[in-house]
Backbone bond lengths (Angstrom), bond angles and torsions (degrees), N, CA, C in turn:
res aa  C-N    CA-C-N  psi(-1)  N-CA   C-N-CA  omega(-1)  CA-C   N-CA-C  phi
1 M - - - 1.404 - - 1.633 110.88 -
2 M 1.361 110.91 -51.02 1.478 121.03 -173.98 1.667 105.02 -55.67
3 K 1.251 117.82 -42.13 1.380 118.44 -169.12 1.538 111.50 -82.40
4 L 1.467 114.23 -42.21 1.470 119.15 -178.21 1.353 114.65 -77.95
5 E 1.387 120.19 -45.62 1.447 121.82 -174.15 1.504 114.91 -88.34
6 L 1.402 117.09 -42.65 1.461 118.13 -179.17 1.451 114.52 -102.86
7 K 1.391 118.24 3.60 1.476 122.42 -178.61 1.498 110.32 48.62
8 M 1.275 116.68 50.07 1.499 123.70 171.84 1.401 111.93 -115.00
9 E 1.290 119.13 149.40 1.550 124.71 -178.06 1.531 102.40 -91.04
10 K 1.391 113.94 158.62 1.367 121.51 174.00 1.541 114.27 -67.69
11 P 1.347 120.94 131.02 1.324 118.71 -175.30 1.522 119.26 -65.44
12 A 1.362 123.16 146.31 1.447 121.12 -176.55 1.584 106.83 -68.35
13 K 1.371 111.40 148.13 1.482 114.72 -177.18 1.648 112.00 -74.22
14 N 1.189 115.64 -28.37 1.534 116.71 176.32 1.592 112.79 -77.49
15 Q 1.225 116.87 -6.94 1.487 121.65 -176.58 1.556 112.06 -79.10
16 A 1.383 114.95 -21.13 1.466 118.76 -174.85 1.532 114.65 -64.74
17 I 1.314 116.58 -40.94 1.416 120.25 177.70 1.520 116.58 -67.73
18 K 1.326 115.46 -37.27 1.423 126.67 174.74 1.510 112.35 -64.73
19 S 1.398 115.22 -39.57 1.502 118.88 179.94 1.507 108.37 -73.67
20 A 1.356 117.50 -44.88 1.446 118.89 175.46 1.421 118.54 -59.02
21 S 1.266 116.45 -38.25 1.508 121.67 175.51 1.530 114.90 -66.14
22 T 1.399 111.52 -41.67 1.434 116.43 174.26 1.542 114.92 -63.05
23 I 1.261 117.04 -40.14 1.450 122.08 179.49 1.677 108.77 -67.52
24 A 1.268 113.52 -47.34 1.445 115.39 179.40 1.588 114.72 -62.30
25 L 1.363 114.59 -43.32 1.512 118.53 176.25 1.543 107.81 -62.45
26 S 1.366 118.83 -41.09 1.505 117.84 179.78 1.586 113.84 -63.52
27 Y 1.385 113.92 -37.91 1.396 119.78 -179.70 1.565 107.04 -64.12
28 L 1.310 115.09 -48.61 1.490 120.44 177.36 1.498 111.47 -53.46
29 I 1.344 121.68 -55.85 1.365 124.90 179.15 1.491 113.24 -65.89
30 G 1.333 123.14 -42.95 1.334 122.85 176.02 1.395 114.45 -57.50
31 G 1.331 116.99 -45.22 1.489 125.80 178.18 1.482 118.68 -60.45
32 F 1.427 107.59 -35.44 1.520 113.39 -176.42 1.493 114.21 -76.83
33 I 1.371 117.13 -29.23 1.381 125.60 -178.69 1.504 113.37 -52.48
34 P 1.254 120.42 -51.05 1.600 116.30 -179.05 1.416 111.74 -80.99
35 L 1.521 123.77 -11.98 1.333 122.11 -176.60 1.551 108.23 -94.63
36 F 1.294 120.77 -22.12 1.512 122.86 179.19 1.508 115.17 -48.98
37 P 1.346 118.12 -45.03 1.535 118.72 -178.59 1.583 109.88 -59.24
38 Y 1.166 115.61 -33.12 1.535 115.82 -179.16 1.424 118.29 -70.85
39 I 1.446 112.87 -19.96 1.492 118.85 175.07 1.503 107.92 -84.58
40 V 1.229 116.85 -34.39 1.528 120.39 -179.85 1.478 114.21 -75.29
41 F 1.222 120.82 -48.83 1.538 128.53 179.72 1.496 109.52 -84.28
42 S 1.427 111.22 133.85 1.434 116.99 172.16 1.550 116.57 -74.49
43 S 1.358 111.14 -32.21 1.513 115.52 177.52 1.522 112.78 -88.36
44 S 1.368 113.03 132.26 1.428 116.68 -178.93 1.563 118.65 -65.46
45 K 1.498 110.06 -23.35 1.378 116.65 177.71 1.498 112.17 -73.81
46 S 1.361 114.92 -37.45 1.436 121.24 176.61 1.702 111.49 -70.42
47 G 1.282 107.94 -37.83 1.310 112.03 173.61 1.521 122.51 -64.21
48 F 1.364 112.36 -35.14 1.391 122.57 174.46 1.579 110.18 -68.48
49 L 1.280 118.01 -48.74 1.468 122.46 -178.31 1.634 108.01 -61.61
50 V 1.245 118.62 -49.56 1.418 118.41 176.13 1.475 113.19 -61.10
51 S 1.389 116.79 -43.53 1.484 116.58 178.41 1.525 110.35 -56.83
52 C 1.296 117.50 -43.70 1.528 118.87 -176.22 1.562 102.61 -57.49
53 I 1.326 119.58 -52.78 1.468 123.70 -166.61 1.568 107.74 -63.67
54 V 1.461 118.09 -46.48 1.335 122.37 -179.29 1.477 111.71 -64.86
55 T 1.324 119.19 -39.96 1.446 120.19 178.51 1.492 111.74 -68.49
56 I 1.282 124.17 -37.73 1.449 124.31 176.27 1.579 107.62 -65.93
57 L 1.330 120.40 -44.62 1.386 119.46 178.89 1.594 110.79 -64.91
58 A 1.303 123.19 -31.31 1.441 128.60 177.23 1.513 105.11 -67.34
59 L 1.363 118.01 -41.45 1.462 118.18 -175.71 1.585 112.37 -70.11
60 I 1.375 110.18 -35.95 1.471 113.71 176.38 1.516 113.27 -68.07
61 V 1.316 119.26 -36.68 1.384 123.42 178.00 1.526 108.97 -65.43
62 F 1.397 113.82 -44.58 1.436 119.75 -175.33 1.572 110.48 -66.42
63 G 1.304 114.01 -40.68 1.489 119.70 179.16 1.498 110.54 -67.66
64 F 1.371 119.98 -36.65 1.494 119.48 174.62 1.527 109.67 -59.78
65 F 1.251 118.16 -50.89 1.541 121.87 -171.53 1.447 106.11 -67.58
66 K 1.382 123.01 -44.15 1.317 124.85 174.20 1.459 116.25 -55.46
67 S 1.215 118.19 -41.75 1.471 125.41 175.60 1.568 113.00 -60.54
68 K 1.311 110.39 -43.36 1.486 121.27 -179.82 1.487 108.73 -67.91
69 M 1.264 122.99 -36.66 1.447 125.66 -176.59 1.516 109.71 -81.04
70 T 1.295 123.06 -35.00 1.421 124.98 -178.70 1.547 111.09 -94.94
71 G 1.183 117.62 -0.01 1.593 118.26 178.05 1.561 116.76 77.26
72 Q 1.254 113.32 7.72 1.520 114.74 172.67 1.492 117.69 -67.07
73 P 1.242 124.52 161.73 1.370 124.69 174.53 1.572 108.41 -62.36
74 L 1.278 121.35 135.88 1.437 125.42 -171.04 1.389 114.00 -59.02
75 L 1.438 120.38 -52.38 1.325 123.63 -171.51 1.541 108.68 -73.93
76 K 1.341 119.53 -41.93 1.485 119.56 179.01 1.446 114.74 -60.32
77 G 1.364 114.20 -46.17 1.490 123.20 176.51 1.436 116.01 -57.81
78 T 1.408 114.14 -45.64 1.461 121.24 179.50 1.431 110.85 -64.39
79 L 1.318 119.42 -45.41 1.566 123.35 -177.14 1.447 106.79 -66.39
80 K 1.383 118.95 -37.83 1.570 115.36 -175.97 1.399 110.80 -68.95
81 V 1.414 119.86 -36.65 1.523 118.06 -177.64 1.593 105.72 -73.60
82 A 1.266 116.00 -43.86 1.533 115.99 -179.92 1.522 113.13 -60.33
83 T 1.302 115.77 -42.56 1.395 118.48 -178.76 1.539 111.88 -67.28
84 T 1.214 118.52 -39.55 1.423 122.76 -174.17 1.492 106.53 -71.67
85 G 1.309 118.88 -35.59 1.517 120.16 176.19 1.425 111.46 -69.53
86 I 1.320 118.92 -41.97 1.518 124.01 -179.71 1.549 108.94 -60.40
87 V 1.326 113.24 -50.78 1.508 117.58 178.47 1.521 112.92 -58.73
88 A 1.290 114.26 -48.10 1.511 116.40 175.16 1.559 115.04 -55.14
89 A 1.382 111.68 -46.12 1.623 114.42 -179.50 1.412 107.35 -70.02
90 T 1.206 126.74 -33.83 1.512 126.00 177.40 1.560 110.31 -64.99
91 A 1.283 112.83 -43.63 1.523 117.10 -177.62 1.436 108.81 -67.98
92 A 1.327 123.26 -37.25 1.471 130.55 175.83 1.590 107.60 -63.36
93 F 1.243 116.35 -50.65 1.556 119.51 179.75 1.422 109.94 -58.65
94 L 1.423 116.64 -49.72 1.508 114.33 -177.60 1.488 114.33 -67.03
95 L 1.306 118.35 -35.76 1.472 120.74 178.57 1.559 108.48 -65.17
96 A 1.327 115.96 -35.82 1.579 116.11 174.36 1.413 112.37 -67.70
97 K 1.310 116.56 -36.31 1.471 117.51 171.56 1.448 119.36 -59.96
98 V 1.447 116.53 -41.41 1.368 120.83 -178.04 1.523 109.64 -71.59
99 V 1.290 118.01 -39.40 1.377 124.47 -179.05 1.633 111.41 -61.57
100 S 1.333 111.34 -48.79 1.406 116.21 178.33 1.357 119.41 -76.21
């Protein structure tokens, strides 16, 4: 199916470990970015504010590099990634507020 319908080649066997390691490292770093300000600041309000700012900046940087790597227009791709991340974070925050 991959070759006939999607015109994709069969993945290399030695690529699985590299892909899994890359994904795991990305999740660790990506998850640590918004949590780091809570470690640095003693006040949870300060930690939350700095966490929001740092996360938005990280989304902008990630969106920029993703756009460069995929050949998308830089501004459009950057804003798409940042907006998607901000909307997802806001939804998660509001859902947590409703549940608690």
